[in-house]
N, C-alpha and C positions, 0 to 999 in steps of 0.2 A: 754413415749413410747407408740406409737399408736398400738392398736391391729388390726390384720388383720381381716377385716370383710368378705373378700371373702373366702369362703369355697369350697372345691371340690364338684362338683355336684354329687349327689348320683347315683350310677350305677343302670341302669335299665336292668332287665332281657330281653334277646332277645325275649322271648315270649310276652312281653308287649311293646316292641319297635315298633312303627308304621312302621318304615322303614323296619326292618327285617320281620315284619309280612306281609307287602305288597309284598315283594320279595318272601316270602314263598308261598303266595296265587297264585302269577303269575306262579311260578315253578310248583305248584300242578296242576293248570289249564292246563299248557302246557303238563304235563305228562298224564293227563286224555284225552286230545284231541289227543295226539299222540297214546295212547293205543286204543282209538276208531277208529282212522284212520287205524292203523295196523290191528285191528280185521276185519274191513270192507274189506281191501285189501286181507287179507288171506281168508276170507269167499268167496269173489268174485273169487279168483284164484282157490279155491277148487271146487266151482260150475262149473266154466268153464272147468276145467280138467275132472270133472265127466260127463259133457255133450259133451266131446271130441271136444271142440271149441278151435281152435288155437289162441294163443296170440302173441303179438309182432308186429313189423312194417315191416316184410318181404314182406307183400302184396304190399308195396309202389312201388316196382320195377316190379310187375307183369303186364302183358299186360291188358289193360282195356277191349277192345273188345266191346265197345258200342259207339254209335255216340252221339255227342253233337250239338244241333241246332245252337248255336252261339259260335264262338271261336274267340278271339282276337289275338291268337297266333296259329301257325301251330299245327294241331292235327289230327292224323290218328288213327282210332279205332283199326286197326290190328297191329299197331306199338307202339303207345303211351302207357305209363304206367298209373297206378292209380295216381301216383304223378303228372304226366302231367295233368290228369283230374282235380286234386285238384287245380292246378294253373289256369286252364281255368275257373273253377267255381269261384275262388277267384277274378280273373280279372273282370268277369261279375258282381260280387257283388260290387266291387269297382267302376265300371263304373256307375251303376245305383245309387249308393250312392253319389258319387261326383256330378254327374249331378243333382240329386234330391236336394241336399243341395244348389247348386247354384240357380236353378230355383225357389225353394221354398222360398229362401231368397228374391229374387227379387219380386216375386209375393206377399209374405207376407208384405214386406215394402210398396208396392203400395197400397194394401188393407188397411193396418194399417193407412197410411196417409189419404186415402180416407174416412176412418171412422170418421176422425176429420174435414172433409171438411165442409165449410159453405154452400155448395150446398146441399139442402135437398135430392134431388134424388140420388146424388152420395153417400152421407152418408148412406142412407137407403139401397141402393143396396149392398154396402160393408158390412153393418151389417147383411143383409139377407144371403149373401154368407157365412159369418162366422158361423152364427147359423145353417144354413142348412148343411154345409159340415162337421163341427166338431161333429155333433150329429148323423151322420150315420156311422156305423162301417166301418172301412177301407176295410175289406174283402168284404163286399157287394159292395163297390164302385169299387174295382178291378174287381169283377165279372160283374158289370154293364159296365164298360169301355171295357172289353174284349168280353163279349158275346153279349151285346145289341148294342154296337157302332161299334167296329172294325170287328167282325165276321159278322155283317150285311152289310158290304160293298160288292160291286159287285165281281164276280169271276175274274179269270185271263183274260179271253177273253174280258170281259167288263171293264177292268181296267180304272180308271179315270186318266186323265192327270193332272200333277202337274206343275205349272209354273217353268221353268228352265230345262225341259226335264225329269222330274220324273214321276213315275207312282204309283198309290195306289190301292190296292184291299184287299180282305179278307185274303191274305197271307202276307201282310205287306206293307211297304213303300219302294220304289225302287228309288234311287237317282243316278245321274251321278257320276261315279268313276273317280277322277282325277288321271292321270298317269303322273308322273314327271320324266323326264330323270335325273338320278343321285339323287335319293331321299335321299340316306344316308347322303351325305354332307349337304343337306338342313335341314334334321332333326337334325344333330349335331350342325349346325349353330343356329337353333332355340333354342335348349337346352342351348347353350352358351349364347345366347341373354337373355333368361329368367334368367339364373344365374347372368348375369351382371346387369339386372334390379333389382334383389333382393338385390345384394350388394349395388347398388346405393340407394335404399330405406332405407337400414339399416344405411348407412353412413349419409344419410339425417337426419334420426332420431337422431343419435348421435351428429350431428352438430346443433341440436335444430332447425331444419327446416329453415335454412337460405335461402333455395330456395323456392320460392312461389309454391303454389299448382298447378297452371296452367303449370308452367315451368316443375315441377317435373313430371306431367302427360305426357307432350310432350316428355321429355327425356326418360321416361320409355317406351313409345310406340315406340320411335325410336330404343332403345336398343333391343327391342323384334323383331321388324319388319325388320330392316335394315340388320342384318347378314344373315337371310335366303334369303332375296331378292338378296343380293350380291352373295350368293352361287348359287342361282337359275340361275341368268344371267351369272355367270362365267361358269356354266355347259352347256350353250347354250340357257337356258330359254325356253326349249320345254315343254309345258304343253298340254296334250291331255285329252279328256274326253271319257270314255266308257259309252255311254248312254244305259239305259235299254230298251229292246224291248220285245214285246209280242210274245211269242213262242206258240207252239201248246198246251202244257200242263202247261208251267210255264214261268217265266220271264227270259230272257237271258241278262247277263251283268249288270253293275251298282252295287251299294251297297244296300244290302238287310237289312232292319231294321224290325225285327220280330214284329208282333202285340203283342206278350207277353211282349216284352220290352217296347213298347209304352204304353200299358195299365198299366204296373207296374209303369213306370215313371210318367205318368199323374196322376195316383191315389195317389202316394206318394207326388207329388208336391202339388196338390190341397188340400189334407188332411192336410199336415204339414203346408202349408201356412196359413190356417185358424187359427192355434194356434200361429204362428209367428206374424200374424196381430194383435192379442190381446196383445202380448208382446210389439209390436211396439207402439200400441195405448196408452198403459199404460205408456211407457217410454216418449212419446211425451207429454202426459197430465201432467206428473210430473215436467216438466220444468216450472219454474215460468213465469207467463204471463208478468211480468216486463221485462224479457229478450226480449221477442218479441216486446213489446211496445218501449223499448229503441232502438232496431235495426231499427224499423220502423221510429222512430223519427230522426234517422241518415240518412234516405233516402234509406235504403235497400229495395229491392223489396221482395215480399212474398217468391219467390223461393230461393233467396239468404239468407233470414232470416232462412228458413227451413234448407238449406244446410250448412250454415256457423255457425249458432248460436244454433238452436234447436237440430238437430240430433246429433252433437258432444257431447252435454251434456246428451242427452237421451240415448246414447249408453252405458253409465255406468250402466244404469238400464236395458237395453235391453239384454246385453250380457249373464247374468246368465240364464234366461229362454230360450234364443236362443240356448245356449249350450244344454240344456235338449231336445229341439226339434230336434237338429242334432242327438243326441244319439237315440231318439225315431225313427227317420227316418231310421237310420242304422239298428236298430233291427226290425222295421216293414218291411224292405225289405225281410225278411225271408218268408213273405206271398207269395212270388213269386211262391212257390211250388203249390199254389192253381190254378194258371193259366198256369203252365208249363214253366215258364221262367227258363233257366238253371243257376241259381245262385249257390252259395256254398252249400246251404242246399239241393237243388234238386239234384245236381250232386254228391256231396261227401257224405253228410249225408243221401242221399236217394239211388241212384243207386249203388255207391261204397259199401255202408254198406250192401245192399241186396246181392251184388255179393260176397263179402268176408265173411260176417257174423261176422266181428270183430267190434261189436257195441261199445265197451268200447273205443278202440283207436280212432275210427272215431268220436264219439261224443265228446271226450275230445279235439281232435284237432280242431273241429269245434267251440266248446265253447272258446278255447284259441284264435282263430282267431278273433272272434267277441269281445272278451275282449280286445285284442290288438288294434283293430280299435277304440273301444270306448275310451280307455285310451289315444290313440294318439290324438283323437278329443278333449278330455277334456284338455289335456296338451296344445294344440295349442290355444284353446279358453281361458284358464286360463292365458296363456302368454299374449294374446292380451288384456284381461281384466285388467291385472296388468299394462300393458303399457299405457293404457288410463286412469287409475285411478288418482284421484286427490291426490296430494302429499302436505301435510301440511308442511309449512316452519317455 
């Protein structure tokens, strides 16, 4: 008769069990952090009450009473609320952020590719640009573009003509304003076309790209352009332009683009592009030369080799640092307050805070907005990075 060799494992006291001990440490840490947060909030509430400072979000619906120089939505100082002013500042921030990301990416890729050019002059000019721009503080660059370049332009009466019927002076850039009969159906058709193009691209990715790149580009362009064109001509196809004209003291008509917006956009684009260029250069240099040599041996031209072979492989290396630069551009846009551009910080965390005195609520909302924008950017770039990542089989 065999004896059982297996014996019951000795019981371990919860004090010495690593699992229970780890849980106990985490609970204790949460309790300590909760106590500290509660104490800080109570202390803040006591100090605010002692200073007779109102708390809460009732100010959100109060009349703003101040003007904003750039508004993408209707805004009237005597009617609009602080909540409306918040939306105006947020839209201005999103406008400069989105345009900055687009233009900085294009410029950064061009300069990064130029840095690896076999042409000595092109490579040295690109390298000089990177070393010059990225080593000067962004705030100084914004002040340079605003005060030394844009504010040095002629006055209103001596406005310079821009090809296409525009004008430029020290008060900004004035372009012809298109006036479309029945603009709402055209806008709806454009949004529908963009949605259809996105659906097409997603389906193409799930079908493992059975449609070639050239055909996919053509179909995408048609889906975006054809619906608004049809809606335009269905409504009569009437397009008129309101051209800017020099008045006695200001410019009449057209679309006004503030010098503050131009200075901020140019500064953010040129500064961020210098860092993106280095990320692009590193990604391209990391692709083995054998890939380029094999593509050249097959008869592909240099442009096709770069577009079809090198860049798709380099993107897996470029995307992570590129995401960091997008986040930096978003946060650097808060420097708009230095040159008077009405972004979220200048409008909401500046004017609204000074008028209401509710610093805690205003600053918390502002921080939450920038956190949400940054997290959304990170999620989008992480999704794209996972989509193009190599999958081992």
